[in-house]
N, C-alpha and C positions, 0 to 999 in steps of 0.2 A: 549753374551747371553743378557746383560743389553740393548745393541742397538737393539736387536730383539724386546724385551718388549716394549721399546719406540716407535717403529715401529708399533707394533699391537696395542698399546694404542691409538697412533695418527689416525690410521685406524678406530677404534671403535668410537672416537669422530666425525670423518668425517662423518661416517655411520649414527650415532644418530642425528647429526644436519641436515641430509637430510631427515630425515622420517618427514611426513607430521605432523603438529601440528593441534590438533583439534581447530577450531575455534569456540569461543562461539557465540551464537546467538545475532545479533543485534537488541537491544530494541529502538524502535521508540516512540515517542508522538507527538500527535497533539492536539492542543487546537482550539475548533471550536467556531465561533461566526458569527452574521450576518456581521459584519464589513469586514470580507475577502471576502465575497460573491462579484460577479462580476455582476453588481453594487452593492456596498455597500449598506446594509439597517439595520434599527435598528430591534432588535429582544431581547426579554427577555430570549430566550433560548442559552442555552450553550451545549458542548459535549467535552466529552474527548475520544481520541482514543489512546488506547496501543496495541503495538503488537511487536512479537518477530520474526525476520526474519532469518529462519535456511537455510543457503545457500546450507549445505550439503545434507539436506534432502528435500530441495526445498519445505518447508512450511512456512506459516506466520499464527501464532496463535494470535489472536486479540480479543480485548474486546472494546467495543463503549458504552459509557454512555452518555445519554442525558435527558435534563430536560427542565422544563418551556418552552416548544415550543409553539409558538402562533398558531400553526396548529397541526391538527393529522399526525403523521408520516405515510409517504408512502413508502420510502426506503432510503438506503444509499449506497454509493459506494466509491472506489477510482478512482478518475479520474486523467488522464495524462496531466500536463500542469504547467507551472511556475506560480509564484504569479501574480496576475493582469490579468490573461487570462483563459479562459475555455478550455478544451479538453475532449477527449472522456473517456467513463468509460472503465476501465480496469479490475476492480474487484468488485463483488457485496459484501457487508457485511450483508444486510438484506433487504427484501422487501415483502410488503402486496400487491403487485400488480401481482405476479405470473409471471414476466417478466424476470426472469432470461434465458438467451440464452441456447438453447438444449445442447450446447456443454459443458457446465459448470455443476456442482454441484448445485441442486436447492439452493438458498440461504435461510437461516432461515427468518421467519417470524420476522418483528421488532415488539418488545413486546410494550405494553402499547399504549397509543394514544399520549401523551405529554411527557412521561417520561418512560425511560426503559434503560435496559441493554441487550446487544446481544454480544455474544462470538461465535467464530468458528475457524476452521482451514482451510485455503486456500492453494491450491496446484497449480501445473503447469496447470492442467486440467480446473482450474478456471478462467485462465486468458482468457479474451475476449476482443473485441474491439466494443463498441458500441458509434457512432459518437453522440455528444452532441450539442444542439442548432443549428443543420443544419450548422455548421461551417466548415465539411469537407465533402467531398463525401462520399457514404456508402463504406463499404469494397467492393472488394479487395484493391482497389486503394486509399481510404481514412482513412487508418489505423494510420496514425501519426508514422507509422513505427513498430508498437506493434502488434505482430502476436498473434492470439489467441493460447494459450498453453505455449507460451514463456515466461517462469518464470524468466529466466535470464535477458530479456528485462525490465521487471517491476522492478525488484531489481535494475538493473542500474538506472531507473528512479528515485527510491527512494533514492538512494545514492546521485544522482545529485540536488535533492531538487525539482524535477520535478513532485511531485503527491502530490495530496490534497484529504481529505475526505469532503464529501458534505452529509448533512442529507437534504432530501427533504420531504416538508409536503404539505397538501392540501392549506395551506396558502400562501406557497411560493412554488409551484411544481419544480421551475427550481433550487430550494434550499433555504432554509431558514438559514442554518449553514455552514460554510467551516472553516477548517483548512488545512493548508500546512503542509505536512510532512516535517521536516528539513532534509537535506541530511547529509551525513556523515561527521564528521570533516575532514578525511583524503582525501576525495575526489577529491580536487582540487591538493593534492600532488601527487596522483596517476595518474593525467592526463599528467603530464611533463616528 
């Protein structure tokens, strides 16, 4: 009987250890300034982007705070590229230009003119690809491999440190502030 109890206990331990573990949402933070813009520029403005990436529910809850901008805010996005280079827009955070692609939920307005805070929740349907700076041909062939609606592609890019936030203003329409979103600490370990 004792052997049977040990066998059943071992089986329970194996079953419990095989159950999926709830993964906490990943917190991300990017500090934005003019020095990270390509090409770097001097700006009195700063911005902070905070977000929680929930892989299970395929959502990103975010807050973007910007202040002391040298021009009135036009829009803000998450772009896909490594530090020191520009890439396409993959998520709209806010816009006063009414230019969110039709496939995505309309982005909220960017509050204030030179200072504001915007919050929101992004989901798979908000993933877009808009070429930036005529560096790539337009979709379908110029998407840098990010397909509209592909949340997992964007999260992999975030994990790899290959996304950044830009705040576009009337003074600097191509971007007054930029902040690289750091990758996950364990990204390199998972690649081997």
